[in-house]
N, C-alpha and C positions, 0 to 999 in steps of 0.2 A: 503493500498500498505506500505507493510513493516515498519509500526510504524514511519512516518514521522513526525515528528514536526510539532507543529503547527504555529509556524514561519520561516521566514527563510530569509536570510541578503545578500542582494549585494551591489555594490559600487553605491556611489551616482554620480553624472553630467554626462559627456557625457556619451550616452549609444550606444549598438550596437546591433546588431541582438544574437549575443552569449547571453546577458544578459538578452534579451527582451525574446528568445524564452525557455531560461532554465526556465522565470519566467511563462511563458503560459504551458509550461511542468507541473510543480510544481504546478497550478492551476487546470490543468485539473487531476491530480492524487489526489489531495485536495484540491478541492474547495474554502472550507472554510481557508487555510491557508492565513494567512499574511505576507505579502512582505514587509519587510522595506530596506531602502538604509541608508547606510550609508558608511564613508573611515579607517573606523578602525573596527575590530571586537572587541567587547569590553572582560575582561577578566570572563572564567566563562561561556561567551553564550555557551545557551544549543541547539539552535535552528541550521538549516541547514545552513553554509554557502558557497555561490556560487561566482565564478568570480571576488571572494575577497582575497585575501592575507589570507592565514594560513585554508581558507576551504578545506573542502575534496572535493569539486567537482571545485576546483580552476585551475589554468592550467598555472599559472604565477611563473612557477621556475624551474630551471636548470634538473630534474629532469621529463622531460616530458614524460607523457604518451602517445604511440605512437599504435594503433595497426598495424596489423599482415603484410598490405601492406604500413607501413611505413607511414601514414597519422597519424599527432596527433592532440590528444582531445584538443577539447576548452571545457567550463563547458559542453553547452548542450548536447554535444558528452559523456560527462561522467554521466550525469545523462540520458541521454537517453540507455544508457551502460547500465546501473542498473535497470531501471524501463520498457524502452519499450516491455522487452518480459510479462509484465504485462498487457498491453494494448492490444496487438494483437501477432500472434503465433511470436515466435521465427523466423521463417525463412524470414516472413513478417518485423518482426522486424531487423533484418539483411539486408533486401534490401533496406529498407527504412533507413538507418541510411549512405547505401552507395551511393544513389543519392538524399537524399535530404540534412541530416545533415552533413556527409564530406566536400561539397563545402562550408559552414557556416564556420565547425571547419577551414578551409583552411582557408578563408577569414578570420579568426579571429586570426590565429597564424604566418599567412605568408603573408597577404596581397592579393589582388588581386582584381577585377571587379565583383564579384556577385550584379547581381542586385536585387536581395531580400535582399538580405545586405543593399546594398544602399538605399532602399524603408525605411527600418527600421534606418537608421543612419540616412538619411534624416527630421527625423519627432520629432529631437532634435531641442530644441529652439536655433532660431539665434541670435545674441549678440542684434538684434535691436529688439527683438518680444514682451520684455516684459514677455513673459510665463516662470513658474518656470520649471523648468527639472523633478521634479518626477511628476506632471501632465502630461506632454508630454510622458515622460517612460511609463506611465500605459498605458495609447492612445494608444502609441504602443503595448503594451502587452495584450489589449484588442485584434488588428488586428492580432497580432501573435495568440492567442487562438484562432481566427477564424478560420484561415489558417490550424491550426495543427489538430483540430476539425476535420476540413473536408475532413485531411490526412489519420487522424484514422478511419472515419466512413468508407473509398475508402478503405482501409486494409480491416477493417472486411468486407465491402461487396464482397470484392473477396475470402476471404475467407469461405462466406457462398455461393458462386456461386460453389465451385468448385462439388460441388454433381450434381448440375443443368447439368453443362457442361459436366460433367464425363461421365452421362447416356447419353446425347444426341452424345457424341464422338463415345460411345460401338453402338450406333445404326447408324452410317455413313453411305452413299452411295453412290459412286463417286466423293469422296473426300471431300462431301459436309455434313457439320453439320448443323443440324436444328433446332432452339432452339424455344420453346414457348415462351420465352419474353427473352425481352434484358438486358441481366447479362454481366459482365466481364468475358472474355471467353480467352483471347492472353494467359495467364500463364499458360492453358492448352490446346490450338490448337496448338500454335506456336511449341511445339516439337513434336508434334501428326503430322500424314501424312493426316491431313486435309489441303486442300487446299484454302477451300471456308466457310462461316458462314451466315446462312441467318436468319436475327431474325426481329421481328415487330420494325416498326421503329414509335419513341415519335411524328414523324410528318404527319406520316398516314403512308400505304401502309409497302411493306415488303423491308428491306435492304439486298444486299449481298455485305459483304466486302471480300476484297482478304487478305487472316492469309498473317500476314508480315515474313520475314525468322530469325527473332529475334525482341526480345524487342527491342523497339527505333527506328528502322530501318526503312525508307519507303519502301525499297525494298520488295515487294510481292515474295512468291510462284509463284504465277502463275496471273502475273496483266491482267488487261480484253484486249482484244483485241485493239491494238493502233487505229484503223479506228473506233472505236465505242468512243473512247474518246471526251466527252464535246457536245456530238452530242443532240439533243431534244427529245421528244419524237416521232415526226412523222417520223424524221429520223431514229431512231432505231429502229422503226417496220418497216419499210422500208429495213433495213440494216439485222436486225436479221430477221423480220419474224414472232417474234411474238407481237402482243399487250399488251399492258397498262406496256410499262416497260420507266421507265419517266425520266429518267435521266445517264449518266455513268459520273462518275467526272473525268474532265483533267487527273487527277493524276493516273487514272487506277486501282485504290483502293476499288470504293464504286459504287454501282448500285443501284437503286430504282425501285421498281415494285407493280402495285395493288395488286396482291396478293402469298399468296407463293407459290403457284402452279407455276407462273411464271418466281420467282425467281428462281426455282429447274430445270425449264426449263432452263434456262440462264445457269447455271452452268453445266448441263449434255449437252449442246452445245460445250461446252469448255475443258472438260474434259475427256467424253469419247473419241473425237479423238487422246487423248494426249495419253489416255490407248490402 
């Protein structure tokens, strides 16, 4: 990873999400890196310095670097800007910066009430705990590393799923995409004409999910009919006339059936009259 040094330094004392997640990212980039905490960078130090005055990845100066949208970088953002695209695709790295890192950078630079930042900050030792700050810091880094590894794995999984979802989309009928396996699909199907996606459920049977209008939205392009929502299996069979329909979520975005064929029939009942 661009010849990262064997050692990195950050500030001692009270820690925050910024230095904790920065340390977690460095551990992922270089698992054998040694991270030390000091309040002053020794003269001639040749390791990487973050969130500590004088370091390349510090943000405590008057020439605060900001993104094009005006959100200032903190150390975590600066490190991700440098190395994120080596862990995931460039587009995924940019999306992750916007959704995950920018809120933490805003919290560190300007304050706020970010709940993830609060969880990390609460790991600091209280005045009467008798715990050492460094020990608490590295426990927090372990948690942040776990979180960040899962986020990276999820982004990579989405990238790996693109070809599968794209192939299924090319075979779409009646605005319904059928997947042979449950894979991340929103990034491909939301911009498409697809209204429903059918896939095997991890809990058994087949799920039908209404495609939302945009990422992060609860509003669907074509939600399930209101009089289906919240009904049980027997009620749904009487209403719809198709057996094997297990439930319809009260939110109108998810249904479950026993078989793939039943799921496809459900979608046709709604879509075909629309067309």
